[in-house]
C-alpha positions in Angstrom: -16.5 -7.0 5.6 -13.4 -4.9 5.2 -10.7 -5.6 7.8 -11.5 -2.4 9.7 -15.2 -2.3 9.0 -15.1 0.6 6.5 -16.9 0.9 3.2 -15.8 2.9 0.2 -18.4 5.6 -0.7 -18.9 8.0 -3.5 -19.3 11.0 -3.0 -17.0 11.1 0.0 -17.7 12.3 3.5 -16.8 15.9 2.7 -19.3 16.0 -0.1 -22.4 14.1 0.9 -23.4 16.2 3.9 -24.5 14.8 7.3 -23.6 11.2 7.6 -22.1 8.6 9.9 -18.4 9.6 10.3 -17.5 6.0 10.9 -18.9 4.4 7.8 -20.5 7.0 5.6 -23.9 6.5 3.9 -24.2 2.8 3.0 -26.4 3.8 0.1 -23.4 5.4 -1.5 -21.2 2.4 -1.2 -19.1 1.6 -4.3 -16.6 -0.9 -2.8 -15.0 -2.4 0.3 -11.6 -1.6 1.8 -9.3 -4.6 1.3 -5.9 -3.3 2.5 -4.2 -0.1 3.6 -0.7 1.0 4.6 -0.3 1.8 8.2 1.4 5.2 8.6 4.1 5.6 11.2 3.9 8.9 13.2 6.4 10.4 15.6 7.6 13.5 17.4 10.9 15.2 17.6 13.8 14.9 15.1 14.0 11.2 14.6 10.7 10.4 13.0 10.1 7.0 11.5 10.1 6.9 7.7 7.1 6.2 5.4 7.1 5.7 1.6 3.4 5.3 0.8 0.0 6.7 2.0 -2.5 4.5 0.2 -5.3 2.0 0.4 -6.9 -0.4 -2.0 -10.5 -1.5 -2.5 -12.3 -4.3 -4.3 -15.8 -4.8 -5.8 -16.1 -1.3 -7.0 -19.5 -0.6 -8.5 -18.0 1.9 -11.0 -16.9 2.2 -14.6 -14.4 -0.6 -15.1 -12.9 0.7 -18.3 -10.1 2.4 -16.4 -10.7 5.8 -17.9 -9.9 8.9 -15.9 -12.3 11.8 -16.2 -10.9 14.4 -18.5 -7.9 12.3 -19.4 -9.2 9.0 -20.7 -7.4 5.6 -20.8 -4.1 4.5 -19.4 -1.3 2.6 -21.1 -0.9 0.0 -18.3 2.7 1.0 -17.9 4.4 3.0 -15.2 7.0 5.8 -15.6 9.6 7.0 -13.1 9.4 10.7 -12.4 11.9 12.9 -14.2 12.6 16.4 -13.2 10.7 18.7 -15.6 8.6 15.8 -16.9 5.1 17.2 -17.9 2.3 15.5 -15.9 -1.4 15.8 -15.4 -4.1 14.6 -13.1 -7.9 14.7 -12.5 -9.0 15.3 -9.0 -12.0 15.8 -6.8 -11.3 19.5 -5.9 -9.3 21.1 -8.8 -10.4 18.8 -11.7 -8.1 18.2 -14.7 -4.8 20.1 -14.2 -1.4 20.1 -15.8 2.1 20.5 -14.2 5.6 19.3 -14.2 7.8 17.4 -11.9 9.8 19.9 -9.8 11.8 17.5 -7.6 12.5 13.8 -7.0 14.1 12.0 -4.0 12.0 14.2 -1.7 12.1 13.9 2.0 9.3 15.8 3.9 7.3 16.0 7.1 3.6 15.8 6.5 1.0 17.1 9.0 -2.1 14.8 9.6 -4.8 15.1 12.2 -3.1 12.2 13.9 0.3 13.8 14.0 3.4 14.2 11.8 4.6 11.6 9.4 8.0 11.7 7.6 8.1 10.4 4.0 11.2 9.7 1.9 11.6 9.0 -1.8 8.7 11.2 -2.9 8.0 13.4 -5.9 7.1 17.1 -6.1 4.9 18.6 -8.8 4.2 22.3 -9.6 1.3 23.4 -11.7 1.7 24.9 -15.2 0.0 28.3 -15.0 -2.4 26.8 -12.5 -2.6 25.2 -9.1 -2.0 21.6 -9.6 -4.0 20.4 -6.6 -5.7 21.3 -3.4 -7.1 19.6 -0.3 -9.5 16.8 -1.4 -7.4 15.8 -4.4 -5.6 13.1 -2.4 -5.7 9.8 -4.2 -5.6 11.3 -7.7 -3.4 9.3 -10.1 -0.7 11.5 -11.6 0.1 10.5 -15.2 2.4 11.5 -18.1 1.3 13.9 -20.9 2.0 12.0 -24.2 3.6 14.2 -26.8 2.1 12.6 -29.9 -0.9 14.7 -30.9 -2.0 12.5 -33.8 -5.8 12.1 -33.6 -5.7 8.8 -35.5 -3.5 6.9 -33.1 -3.4 8.7 -29.8 -1.0 7.3 -27.2 -2.1 6.7 -23.7 -0.5 8.1 -20.6 1.7 6.2 -18.1 1.1 6.2 -14.4 3.7 8.3 -12.4 2.5 8.8 -8.9 -0.3 8.9 -6.3 -1.1 12.4 -5.0 -1.3 12.6 -1.2 -0.1 16.0 0.2 0.7 19.6 -0.6 1.7 23.0 0.6 2.0 26.4 -1.1 2.4 25.8 -4.9 3.8 22.3 -4.3 2.0 19.0 -4.7 3.6 15.8 -3.4 3.1 12.2 -4.6 4.1 8.7 -3.8 6.0 7.1 -6.7 3.6 4.7 -8.3 6.0 1.8 -8.2 6.1 2.0 -4.4 2.3 2.1 -4.2 1.8 -0.9 -6.5 4.6 -2.8 -4.6 2.9 -2.1 -1.3 -0.1 -4.1 -2.4 1.5 -6.5 -4.9 -0.7 -5.3 -7.7 -0.2 -3.9 -11.2 -2.0 -1.4 -13.4 -4.0 -2.8 -16.3 -4.3 -1.1 -19.6 -7.6 0.8 -20.1 -10.2 -0.4 -22.5 -11.1 3.1 -23.5 -9.2 5.8 -25.3 -9.1 9.6 -25.0 -9.0 12.3 -27.6 -5.4 13.1 -26.9 -5.1 15.5 -29.8 -7.7 17.9 -28.4 -6.4 17.5 -24.8 -2.7 18.1 -25.5 -3.5 21.2 -27.6 -5.0 22.7 -24.4 -1.8 22.4 -22.3 -0.6 25.9 -21.3 2.8 26.9 -22.8 5.3 26.9 -19.9 6.9 30.0 -21.3 3.7 32.0 -20.7 4.1 31.3 -17.0 7.1 33.7 -16.7 6.5 37.0 -15.1 7.1 40.3 -17.0 10.5 40.8 -15.3 11.6 37.3 -16.4 11.0 35.8 -12.9 9.7 32.4 -12.1 6.1 31.3 -12.2 6.4 29.6 -8.8 8.8 29.8 -5.9 12.1 28.0 -6.0 12.8 27.4 -9.6 12.1 28.0 -13.3 8.6 27.6 -14.8 7.6 24.0 -14.7 8.7 22.1 -17.8 11.5 24.6 -18.6 14.8 22.9 -19.4 15.8 19.3 -20.1 14.4 16.3 -18.2 16.7 15.0 -15.5 16.4 11.4 -14.3 17.4 9.9 -11.0 20.5 8.4 -12.6 21.8 11.7 -14.1 25.3 12.4 -12.6 24.3 15.8 -11.2 21.1 14.4 -9.7 23.0 11.5 -8.1 25.5 13.8 -6.6 22.9 16.2 -5.2 20.9 13.3 -3.8 23.9 11.9 -2.0 24.6 15.3 -0.6 21.0 15.8 0.6 21.0 12.4 2.2 24.2 13.0 4.0 23.1 16.3 5.3 19.4 15.5 5.7 19.3 15.8 9.5 21.0 19.2 9.4 18.6 20.5 6.6 15.5 19.3 8.5 16.9 20.9 11.7 16.8 24.3 10.1 14.1 26.4 11.8 10.9 26.1 9.8 12.2 23.4 7.4 9.5 21.0 6.2 11.6 18.9 3.9 14.0 18.8 0.9 14.1 17.4 -2.7 16.3 17.4 -5.7 15.4 19.7 -8.7 17.3 21.6 -11.3 17.8 25.3 -12.0 17.4 27.2 -15.2 20.8 26.0 -16.4 20.0 22.3 -15.8 22.2 22.1 -12.7 20.9 20.0 -9.8 19.8 21.9 -6.7 18.5 21.1 -3.3 14.9 22.4 -2.9 14.4 23.3 0.8 10.7 23.4 1.7 10.0 26.0 4.4 7.1 27.1 6.5 6.2 30.6 5.4 5.7 31.8 8.9 9.0 30.5 10.2 11.7 31.4 7.7 14.8 33.2 9.0 17.0 35.3 6.7 19.9 33.3 5.1 22.2 36.1 6.4 22.1 34.7 9.9 23.4 31.4 8.7 20.3 29.3 9.3 19.7 28.6 5.6 22.9 27.8 3.7 23.4 29.1 0.2 24.8 25.7 -0.8 25.8 22.4 0.7 28.9 20.7 -0.6 28.8 22.8 -3.8 25.1 22.0 -4.4 23.0 25.2 -4.4 20.1 25.4 -1.9 16.8 26.9 -3.3 14.2 27.9 -0.7 10.6 26.9 -1.6 7.9 28.5 0.6 5.3 25.7 1.2 4.0 26.5 4.6 3.1 23.5 6.6 2.9 20.5 4.3 -0.5 18.8 4.9 -2.1 15.6 3.8 -4.7 16.3 1.1 
């Protein structure tokens, strides 16, 4: 039996109708829970930090090819998130969607039924001309979008992150390296392939996301995918990350602040993305939201309460 007596079922509790809320319908069992990460909750300003919201199962009575519906096989490699990196996922609620990494080095407070948990070192994704995720998509693997459209030798995507929360237009994910490290496992290459040529050709053009007046497709930045990719070791990202870390307590103490991450603006300059509850934002004019911190511009992103998906 699993350590806490739970079975893994498909479809899940939200989809199968009346069932035992403790175990689910045993006729729908596809595996057994082997291990999970215990979340640390708290109250007030000094919340304990989390890095992963994940669990792992064995003996899955499912397709073992490793293919993801609508995406296909995986390379078996992992990729660190880069700001503006194109990504995709296939989820229970929103299906196969595309987006781009909007921020890395994200610190945020996530609302659960059990309370509030703070996460550090996370990744933010915004959809490309579509909502990237919604409640029920938690657990979806976020992967890269290979840029080689050759139908004769299609490349396979790399794993980037594990989707677990969201708010507004923003989706948040655990970096996949942290997830794998939590369970001392690796990702195996898939035995199946996907028709990448047909899939990549269906990706919306980020330029088409711009509004008629030249504005952004989503709050707090340029259309996803616009501009050059920026890695965690880019000098401007390093500087902005250091500033955000140094001033994290003050940023999170802003009335309505839900978290912060490091993204880039339309010029490729690093910015601090400040995630705010829509109902609690105060005007910047009264000094509660700084225009910049130590020469790093602050961009407000309206997420509302960030909730576990």
